[in-house]
C-alpha positions, 0 to 999 in steps of 0.5 A: 828978319822978315815979318814971316820970320818974326811970326814964325819965331813967335809961333815956335816959342808958343809951341815950345811952351807946349812941349813941341820942339821945332826949327825955323827956316826962312827965305823970300818972305816965307818962313817955315816952322818944322817939326821934323820928328813927325813930318809937320811943317807950318808955313807963315805966309802973306795971303793977300789980305793978312798973314797966316799960318798954313799946314797939312792935316795929313801925315807925309806918308799918307797917299793921295791928295793932302788936305791943308788948313790955315789960321790967321797969325792974329789968332796965334793961341788958336794956331798954337793949340791946333798945331800942338794937338796935331803934333801930339796925334802924329807923335803918338801914332808914329812913336807909341812906345816913346809916347807911353814912356813919356806919359803924356809929356809930349802934350 
């Protein structure tokens, strides 16, 4: 398992503790943590100075140029909190009835 794969698995574990289900894919030193239900994908990659998580702030259905952000893997708790928050926002927007039934369980 590559360093990216190890960090992706740690991130996925932190997200799972926040109620966010994800899948991990890995190839050629880059790992992806995918939250397919809301179209959210987080890459774990080497940036030239450090390992980082990178993801799009825009939903995959939004037209135009997407905005991306990143967070160093060394700030794992911060990354997990930000990603889980974005997951919740997208889940509530895409599945309002399910989010209401869960009563915040996706949080």
